[in-house]
C-alpha positions as CSV (number, residue, x, y, z in Angstrom):
1,X,17.1,6.0,3.0
2,X,16.3,2.3,2.5
3,X,13.5,1.5,0.1
4,X,14.3,-2.0,-1.2
5,X,13.9,-5.3,0.5
6,X,16.7,-7.8,0.6
7,X,14.3,-10.7,1.0
8,X,10.6,-11.4,1.2
9,X,10.4,-13.2,4.6
10,X,7.4,-13.1,6.9
11,X,6.7,-9.9,8.7
12,X,5.7,-9.8,12.3
13,X,3.6,-7.0,13.7
14,X,0.1,-5.8,13.4
15,X,-1.0,-3.4,10.6
16,X,-1.1,-0.6,13.3
17,X,2.4,-1.4,14.4
18,X,3.7,-1.3,10.9
19,X,1.9,2.1,10.3
20,X,3.5,3.5,13.5
21,X,6.9,2.3,12.4
22,X,6.4,3.9,9.0
23,X,5.5,7.3,10.5
24,X,8.3,7.2,13.1
25,X,10.8,6.4,10.4
26,X,9.7,9.4,8.4
27,X,9.9,11.7,11.4
28,X,13.4,10.4,12.5
29,X,14.8,10.6,9.0
30,X,13.4,14.0,8.5
31,X,15.0,15.1,11.8
32,X,18.4,13.7,10.7
33,X,19.1,16.8,8.7
34,X,18.6,18.9,11.8
35,X,20.9,16.6,13.8
36,X,23.6,16.8,11.2
37,X,23.4,20.6,11.1
38,X,23.8,20.9,14.9
39,X,26.6,18.3,15.0
40,X,28.5,20.2,12.3
41,X,28.8,23.2,14.7
42,X,31.4,21.2,16.7
43,X,32.8,18.3,14.6
44,X,33.9,17.9,11.0
45,X,31.7,16.3,8.2
46,X,33.8,13.2,8.2
47,X,33.4,12.9,12.0
48,X,29.6,13.2,11.6
49,X,29.6,10.4,9.1
50,X,32.0,8.3,11.2
51,X,30.0,8.8,14.4
52,X,26.6,7.9,12.9
53,X,27.9,4.7,11.3
54,X,29.7,3.5,14.4
55,X,26.8,4.3,16.7
56,X,24.3,2.8,14.2
57,X,26.3,-0.4,13.9
58,X,26.6,-0.8,17.7
59,X,22.9,-0.3,18.1
60,X,21.9,-2.8,15.4
61,X,24.6,-5.2,16.7
62,X,23.0,-5.2,20.1
63,X,19.6,-6.2,18.5
64,X,21.3,-9.0,16.5
65,X,22.9,-10.4,19.6
66,X,19.7,-10.2,21.6
67,X,17.7,-11.9,18.9
68,X,20.6,-14.4,18.1
69,X,20.1,-13.9,14.3
70,X,22.5,-15.7,12.1
71,X,24.8,-13.9,9.7
72,X,25.0,-15.1,6.1
73,X,27.8,-17.6,5.4
74,X,28.2,-17.2,1.6
75,X,31.1,-15.1,0.5
76,X,29.2,-13.6,-2.4
77,X,26.6,-12.1,0.0
78,X,29.4,-10.4,2.0
79,X,30.9,-9.0,-1.2
80,X,27.6,-7.5,-2.3
81,X,26.9,-6.1,1.1
82,X,30.4,-4.5,1.1
83,X,29.6,-2.8,-2.2
84,X,26.4,-1.5,-0.6
85,X,28.2,-0.4,2.5
86,X,30.3,2.0,0.3
87,X,27.5,3.1,-2.1
88,X,24.6,3.3,0.4
89,X,26.4,4.5,3.6
90,X,30.0,5.7,3.4
91,X,29.9,7.9,0.3
92,X,26.4,9.4,0.6
93,X,26.9,10.1,4.4
94,X,30.1,11.9,3.7
95,X,28.5,13.9,0.9
96,X,25.5,14.9,2.9
97,X,27.6,15.9,5.9
98,X,30.0,18.0,3.8
99,X,27.1,19.7,1.8
100,X,25.2,20.7,4.9
101,X,28.0,23.1,5.8
102,X,26.8,25.2,2.8
103,X,23.0,24.6,2.5
104,X,20.1,24.6,5.0
105,X,18.9,21.5,6.6
106,X,15.5,22.1,5.0
107,X,17.0,22.2,1.5
108,X,19.0,19.1,2.1
109,X,15.8,17.3,3.2
110,X,14.0,18.4,0.0
111,X,16.8,17.1,-2.2
112,X,16.8,13.8,-0.4
113,X,13.3,13.4,-1.8
114,X,14.8,12.8,-5.3
115,X,15.9,9.3,-4.2
116,X,12.9,7.5,-5.9
117,X,13.7,9.4,-9.1
118,X,17.3,8.3,-8.9
119,X,16.3,4.7,-8.1
120,X,13.9,4.5,-11.1
121,X,16.7,5.9,-13.4
122,X,19.3,3.5,-12.1
123,X,17.0,0.5,-12.2
124,X,16.0,1.2,-15.8
125,X,19.2,2.6,-17.3
126,X,22.0,0.9,-15.4
127,X,20.9,-2.4,-14.0
128,X,18.0,-3.1,-16.4
129,X,15.8,-4.6,-13.7
130,X,12.8,-2.5,-14.7
131,X,11.2,-1.5,-18.0
132,X,9.8,2.0,-17.7
133,X,6.6,3.2,-19.5
134,X,6.8,6.4,-21.4
135,X,4.9,8.1,-18.6
136,X,7.5,6.9,-16.1
137,X,10.3,8.3,-18.2
138,X,8.4,11.6,-18.4
139,X,8.3,11.4,-14.6
140,X,12.1,11.3,-14.4
141,X,12.3,14.3,-16.7
142,X,9.7,16.2,-14.6
143,X,11.8,15.4,-11.5
144,X,14.9,16.8,-13.2
145,X,12.9,19.9,-14.0
146,X,12.0,20.2,-10.3
147,X,15.6,19.9,-9.3
148,X,16.5,22.7,-11.7
149,X,13.8,24.9,-10.2
150,X,15.3,24.3,-6.7
151,X,18.8,25.1,-7.9
152,X,17.5,28.3,-9.5
153,X,20.3,28.8,-12.1
154,X,18.7,32.2,-13.0
155,X,20.0,33.5,-9.6
156,X,23.6,32.8,-10.7
157,X,26.0,30.0,-10.0
158,X,27.9,30.1,-6.8
159,X,30.4,27.4,-7.7
160,X,32.4,27.8,-4.4
161,X,29.6,26.8,-2.1
162,X,25.9,26.5,-2.6
163,X,25.6,25.0,-6.1
164,X,28.5,22.6,-5.6
165,X,26.9,21.5,-2.2
166,X,23.6,21.0,-3.9
167,X,25.2,18.9,-6.6
168,X,27.0,16.9,-3.9
169,X,23.6,16.1,-2.3
170,X,22.3,15.0,-5.7
171,X,25.4,12.8,-5.9
172,X,24.4,11.3,-2.6
173,X,20.9,10.5,-3.7
174,X,22.3,9.1,-6.9
175,X,24.3,6.7,-4.7
176,X,21.1,5.8,-2.9
177,X,19.4,5.1,-6.3
178,X,22.3,3.0,-7.4
179,X,22.3,1.1,-4.2
180,X,18.5,0.4,-4.2
181,X,18.7,-0.8,-7.8
182,X,21.8,-2.9,-6.9
183,X,19.8,-4.5,-4.0
184,X,17.0,-5.4,-6.4
185,X,19.5,-6.9,-8.8
186,X,21.8,-8.8,-6.5
187,X,20.5,-9.0,-2.9
188,X,16.8,-9.7,-3.4
189,X,16.8,-13.4,-2.4
190,X,19.6,-13.8,0.1
191,X,17.3,-15.0,3.0
192,X,18.6,-12.4,5.4
193,X,16.2,-11.0,8.0
194,X,15.5,-7.2,8.0
195,X,17.7,-6.8,11.1
196,X,20.7,-8.8,9.7
197,X,20.5,-6.9,6.4
198,X,20.5,-3.5,8.2
199,X,23.3,-4.6,10.5
200,X,25.5,-5.8,7.7
201,X,24.8,-2.6,5.7
202,X,25.6,-0.2,8.5
203,X,28.2,-2.5,10.2
204,X,30.4,-2.9,7.1
205,X,30.1,0.8,6.5
206,X,31.3,1.4,10.1
207,X,34.2,-1.0,9.6
208,X,35.3,0.9,6.5
209,X,35.1,4.2,8.4
210,X,37.2,2.7,11.1
211,X,39.9,1.9,8.6
212,X,39.8,5.4,7.3
213,X,40.0,7.0,10.8
214,X,43.6,8.1,10.5
215,X,42.8,9.9,7.2
216,X,39.4,11.4,7.9
217,X,38.6,11.7,11.6
218,X,41.6,12.7,13.6
219,X,40.9,16.5,13.9
220,X,39.9,18.8,16.8
221,X,36.4,18.7,18.1
222,X,34.2,21.0,20.2
223,X,31.5,19.2,22.1
224,X,28.5,20.4,24.1
225,X,25.3,18.6,25.2
226,X,23.4,19.7,22.0
227,X,26.2,18.4,19.7
228,X,26.5,15.1,21.6
229,X,22.8,14.6,21.7
230,X,22.4,15.2,18.0
231,X,25.2,12.7,17.2
232,X,23.7,10.1,19.4
233,X,20.2,10.5,18.0
234,X,21.6,10.6,14.4
235,X,23.6,7.4,15.0
236,X,21.5,5.2,17.4
237,X,18.1,6.3,16.2
238,X,18.4,7.6,12.6
239,X,21.1,5.1,11.4
240,X,20.1,2.3,13.8
241,X,16.6,1.7,14.9
242,X,14.9,3.5,12.0
243,X,16.5,1.1,9.5
244,X,14.7,-1.8,11.2
245,X,11.4,0.1,11.1
246,X,11.9,0.8,7.4
247,X,12.7,-2.8,6.6
248,X,9.7,-4.1,8.5
249,X,7.5,-1.6,6.7
250,X,9.0,-2.6,3.4
251,X,8.3,-6.3,3.9
252,X,4.8,-5.6,5.0
253,X,3.8,-3.0,2.4
254,X,6.2,-3.6,-0.5
255,X,8.8,-1.2,-1.9
256,X,6.4,1.1,-3.8
257,X,4.1,1.9,-0.8
258,X,7.0,2.0,1.7
259,X,8.9,4.5,-0.4
260,X,6.2,7.1,0.3
261,X,8.2,7.8,3.5
262,X,10.0,10.1,1.0
263,X,7.0,12.5,1.3
264,X,7.3,12.7,5.1
265,X,11.0,13.4,5.5
266,X,11.2,16.8,3.7
267,X,8.1,18.1,5.5
268,X,9.7,17.3,8.8
269,X,13.1,18.5,7.7
270,X,11.9,21.9,6.5
271,X,9.6,22.4,9.5
272,X,12.4,21.7,12.0
273,X,14.8,23.9,10.0
274,X,12.5,26.8,10.1
275,X,11.2,26.5,13.7
276,X,14.4,25.4,15.5
277,X,17.2,26.8,13.3
278,X,15.5,29.8,12.0
279,X,16.1,28.9,8.4
280,X,14.2,30.6,5.6
281,X,12.8,29.2,2.3
282,X,12.9,31.0,-1.0
283,X,9.9,30.6,-3.2
284,X,11.6,28.3,-5.7
285,X,12.4,25.6,-3.1
286,X,8.8,24.5,-2.2
287,X,7.7,24.9,-5.8
288,X,10.6,22.8,-7.0
289,X,9.8,20.2,-4.3
290,X,6.2,20.0,-5.5
291,X,7.4,19.4,-9.1
292,X,9.8,16.7,-7.8
293,X,6.9,15.0,-6.0
294,X,4.9,15.0,-9.2
295,X,7.8,13.4,-11.0
296,X,8.0,10.8,-8.3
297,X,4.3,10.0,-8.7
298,X,4.8,9.6,-12.5
299,X,8.0,7.6,-12.2
300,X,6.5,5.2,-9.8
301,X,3.4,4.8,-12.0
302,X,1.1,6.1,-9.3
303,X,-1.0,8.4,-11.5
304,X,-3.7,7.0,-13.7
305,X,-5.0,9.0,-16.7
306,X,-8.3,7.6,-17.9
307,X,-10.4,4.9,-16.2
308,X,-9.9,1.3,-16.7
309,X,-12.5,-0.5,-18.7
310,X,-14.9,-2.7,-16.9
311,X,-13.9,-5.7,-19.0
312,X,-10.2,-5.1,-18.1
313,X,-11.0,-4.8,-14.5
314,X,-13.1,-8.0,-14.5
315,X,-10.3,-9.8,-16.3
316,X,-7.8,-8.7,-13.7
317,X,-10.0,-9.7,-10.9
318,X,-10.6,-13.1,-12.3
319,X,-6.9,-13.8,-12.8
320,X,-5.4,-16.0,-10.0
321,X,-3.0,-14.2,-7.8
322,X,-0.3,-16.8,-8.6
323,X,-0.5,-15.9,-12.3
324,X,-0.3,-12.1,-12.0
325,X,2.9,-10.6,-13.3
326,X,4.9,-8.6,-10.9
327,X,7.4,-6.0,-12.0
328,X,10.9,-6.9,-10.6
329,X,11.5,-5.1,-7.3
330,X,7.9,-4.4,-6.7
331,X,5.2,-6.0,-4.6
332,X,1.6,-6.4,-6.0
333,X,0.4,-5.3,-2.6
334,X,2.8,-2.3,-2.6
335,X,0.9,0.0,-4.9
336,X,-0.8,2.9,-3.2
């Protein structure tokens, strides 16, 4: 999922349009876990990742051509975007696809919600683009506790399948966290439009997968209308159009508020898994998800303990907007 803006250009679209794009993005990304699960019944994990990147790149490329957007000319931008193509697309897509052979789509969608925790951790500990308050550090620890509740080590460690698959998904969300912090550090002022940024991110990932085709993708497939439909929706919609919706939301609302799409995707993913695939939830999975969400709220500094003083509020209100300090990677309008 993409929750960091490459640039702060003007956003077109009414507030209602942005809100609709936000909700649609959450629904589509929540459905992606169902699409992957269905696709895996006929094609390999590598073929799923390959297909979604190729179809996503083609979809975004059509929009770039129609809008006649210009691609960046500086080599350093292409280098940074190539790093993101690997860390934000190729590796996590492969990990998610492989892991969903061994875990339910609902559980995968719950783990995907750890992305904001991973992002806060990477931005603070690796790239040093944010200074976390003690309460935010506590939020990261609470999020880790929630993950442990979901893994349920008291039930035993199935190192051959389930636990390894869950760790693989956490590796994928760690890749997302690394990438989002990397964007904040290196790609925050490149001047790219939301569409061009999304196209380069997905397009370079697709180019890498094309190079890896002889190694990863050349294996037998079994196709039917459900598998083909799932792959097309996963690629064109989930890895294509939804990225534009997310970038538009991000530029209108800021990273903090836009990242609340994280709360929609697991609800959609779990619901579709239960209703369509007949998956079941164990008690620890929703409980762990609630603990993870609490950790996210704390890590993003959304919870306030104690009221602000009237004097402090008046001082903040009297400070000109141009003089207010903004934490790197956040928008003052982005707080919920």
